DRENPA-3360 file (N, C-alpha, C; in nm, 2 decimals, always signed):
BEGIN
1 = MFDNGLLE = +0.52/-0.90/+0.11/+0.58/-0.78/+0.04/+0.71/-0.75/+0.10 ~ +0.73/-0.76/+0.23/+0.86/-0.72/+0.29/+0.96/-0.83/+0.25 ~ +0.92/-0.95/+0.25/+1.01/-1.06/+0.22/+1.06/-1.06/+0.08 ~ +0.98/-1.00/-0.01/+1.01/-0.98/-0.15/+1.08/-0.85/-0.18 ~ +1.12/-0.77/-0.08/+1.20/-0.65/-0.11/+1.13/-0.52/-0.12 ~ +1.01/-0.51/-0.06/+0.94/-0.38/-0.07/+1.02/-0.26/-0.03 ~ +1.09/-0.27/+0.08/+1.17/-0.16/+0.13/+1.28/-0.12/+0.04 ~ +1.35/-0.22/-0.01/+1.46/-0.20/-0.11/+1.40/-0.13/-0.24;
9 = EVQDLRKK = +1.29/-0.18/-0.28/+1.23/-0.13/-0.41/+1.20/+0.02/-0.39 ~ +1.13/+0.05/-0.28/+1.09/+0.19/-0.26/+1.22/+0.28/-0.24 ~ +1.32/+0.23/-0.17/+1.44/+0.30/-0.16/+1.51/+0.33/-0.29 ~ +1.51/+0.23/-0.38/+1.57/+0.25/-0.52/+1.48/+0.35/-0.60 ~ +1.35/+0.34/-0.58/+1.27/+0.44/-0.66/+1.28/+0.58/-0.61 ~ +1.31/+0.59/-0.48/+1.33/+0.73/-0.42/+1.45/+0.79/-0.49 ~ +1.55/+0.72/-0.53/+1.67/+0.77/-0.59/+1.64/+0.82/-0.73 ~ +1.54/+0.76/-0.80/+1.51/+0.79/-0.94/+1.40/+0.90/-0.95;
17 = YPETAPAF = +1.30/+0.90/-0.86/+1.19/+0.98/-0.88/+1.16/+1.07/-0.75 ~ +1.10/+1.18/-0.77/+1.06/+1.26/-0.65/+0.95/+1.19/-0.57 ~ +0.95/+1.22/-0.44/+0.85/+1.16/-0.35/+0.71/+1.21/-0.38 ~ +0.70/+1.31/-0.46/+0.57/+1.36/-0.51/+0.51/+1.29/-0.63 ~ +0.59/+1.19/-0.68/+0.54/+1.12/-0.80/+0.41/+1.04/-0.76 ~ +0.31/+1.04/-0.85/+0.19/+0.97/-0.82/+0.20/+0.83/-0.78 ~ +0.29/+0.75/-0.83/+0.31/+0.61/-0.79/+0.34/+0.60/-0.64 ~ +0.39/+0.70/-0.58/+0.42/+0.69/-0.43/+0.30/+0.70/-0.35;
25 = QAIGYKQC = +0.18/+0.72/-0.41/+0.06/+0.73/-0.33/-0.01/+0.59/-0.32 ~ +0.05/+0.49/-0.38/+0.00/+0.35/-0.38/+0.02/+0.29/-0.24 ~ -0.07/+0.20/-0.20/-0.07/+0.13/-0.07/+0.07/+0.06/-0.06 ~ +0.14/+0.08/+0.05/+0.27/+0.03/+0.07/+0.38/+0.13/+0.04 ~ +0.37/+0.19/-0.08/+0.47/+0.28/-0.12/+0.46/+0.41/-0.03 ~ +0.34/+0.46/-0.01/+0.32/+0.58/+0.07/+0.37/+0.56/+0.21 ~ +0.33/+0.44/+0.27/+0.37/+0.42/+0.41/+0.52/+0.40/+0.42 ~ +0.59/+0.34/+0.32/+0.73/+0.32/+0.32/+0.80/+0.45/+0.32;
33 = LDYFNGLY = +0.75/+0.55/+0.24/+0.81/+0.68/+0.24/+0.80/+0.74/+0.38 ~ +0.68/+0.73/+0.44/+0.67/+0.78/+0.58/+0.77/+0.71/+0.67 ~ +0.79/+0.58/+0.66/+0.89/+0.51/+0.74/+1.03/+0.57/+0.72 ~ +1.07/+0.59/+0.59/+1.20/+0.64/+0.56/+1.21/+0.79/+0.61 ~ +1.10/+0.86/+0.62/+1.11/+0.99/+0.67/+1.09/+1.00/+0.82 ~ +1.09/+0.89/+0.89/+1.10/+0.88/+1.03/+0.96/+0.89/+1.10 ~ +0.85/+0.87/+1.03/+0.72/+0.88/+1.09/+0.67/+0.75/+1.15 ~ +0.73/+0.64/+1.11/+0.69/+0.51/+1.16/+0.81/+0.43/+1.21;
41 = EKDTLIDT = +0.79/+0.34/+1.30/+0.88/+0.23/+1.33/+0.85/+0.12/+1.24 ~ +0.93/+0.02/+1.22/+0.90/-0.09/+1.13/+0.78/-0.17/+1.16 ~ +0.76/-0.20/+1.29/+0.63/-0.27/+1.33/+0.51/-0.19/+1.30 ~ +0.51/-0.06/+1.32/+0.40/+0.03/+1.29/+0.38/+0.04/+1.14 ~ +0.49/+0.04/+1.06/+0.48/+0.04/+0.92/+0.41/-0.08/+0.87 ~ +0.44/-0.20/+0.91/+0.38/-0.32/+0.87/+0.23/-0.32/+0.91 ~ +0.20/-0.28/+1.03/+0.06/-0.28/+1.07/-0.02/-0.18/+0.99 ~ +0.04/-0.07/+0.96/-0.03/+0.04/+0.88/-0.06/-0.01/+0.74;
49 = IKKCTRHF = +0.04/-0.08/+0.68/+0.01/-0.13/+0.54/-0.10/-0.24/+0.54 ~ -0.09/-0.32/+0.64/-0.20/-0.43/+0.66/-0.34/-0.36/+0.67 ~ -0.34/-0.26/+0.75/-0.47/-0.19/+0.78/-0.52/-0.12/+0.65 ~ -0.43/-0.05/+0.58/-0.47/+0.02/+0.45/-0.51/-0.08/+0.35 ~ -0.45/-0.20/+0.34/-0.49/-0.30/+0.25/-0.63/-0.36/+0.28 ~ -0.65/-0.38/+0.41/-0.79/-0.43/+0.45/-0.89/-0.33/+0.41 ~ -0.87/-0.20/+0.44/-0.97/-0.10/+0.41/-0.99/-0.09/+0.26 ~ -0.88/-0.10/+0.18/-0.90/-0.09/+0.03/-0.98/-0.21/-0.02;
57 = AKRQETWF = -0.96/-0.33/+0.04/-1.03/-0.45/+0.00/-1.18/-0.43/+0.03 ~ -1.21/-0.37/+0.15/-1.35/-0.35/+0.19/-1.42/-0.25/+0.10 ~ -1.35/-0.15/+0.06/-1.41/-0.05/-0.04/-1.44/-0.12/-0.17 ~ -1.35/-0.21/-0.21/-1.37/-0.28/-0.34/-1.50/-0.37/-0.33 ~ -1.51/-0.44/-0.22/-1.62/-0.53/-0.19/-1.75/-0.45/-0.19 ~ -1.75/-0.33/-0.13/-1.87/-0.25/-0.12/-1.91/-0.20/-0.26 ~ -1.81/-0.16/-0.34/-1.83/-0.11/-0.47/-1.89/-0.21/-0.56 ~ -1.84/-0.34/-0.55/-1.88/-0.44/-0.64/-2.02/-0.49/-0.60;
65 = KKFEHVNW = -2.07/-0.47/-0.48/-2.20/-0.52/-0.44/-2.31/-0.46/-0.52 ~ -2.29/-0.35/-0.58/-2.40/-0.29/-0.66/-2.42/-0.35/-0.80 ~ -2.33/-0.44/-0.83/-2.33/-0.51/-0.96/-2.39/-0.65/-0.94 ~ -2.51/-0.67/-0.99/-2.58/-0.80/-0.97/-2.52/-0.91/-1.05 ~ -2.45/-0.88/-1.16/-2.40/-0.99/-1.25/-2.26/-1.04/-1.21 ~ -2.21/-0.99/-1.10/-2.08/-1.04/-1.05/-2.10/-1.18/-0.99 ~ -2.01/-1.27/-1.04/-2.01/-1.41/-0.98/-1.89/-1.42/-0.89 ~ -1.92/-1.42/-0.76/-1.81/-1.43/-0.66/-1.76/-1.57/-0.65;
73 = IS = -1.64/-1.59/-0.64/-1.57/-1.72/-0.63/-1.50/-1.72/-0.50 ~ -1.53/-1.82/-0.42/-1.47/-1.83/-0.28/-1.34/-1.90/-0.29;
% end
């Protein structure tokens, strides 16, 4: 995400939209805003996005477990 310009994307979006826009609540965007507002160092930003992504994936897996017809592909 960082190699593909996440920080630049969020910086450009901040110029067009208020930080209260719903899209800024998405994983990665929210943490980048915190980074730009001085709450994170870059290493912490990257670790936090990784952690949030793992937690989101875990919630998805837990939610899908209740559906017996799901065919998981490894």
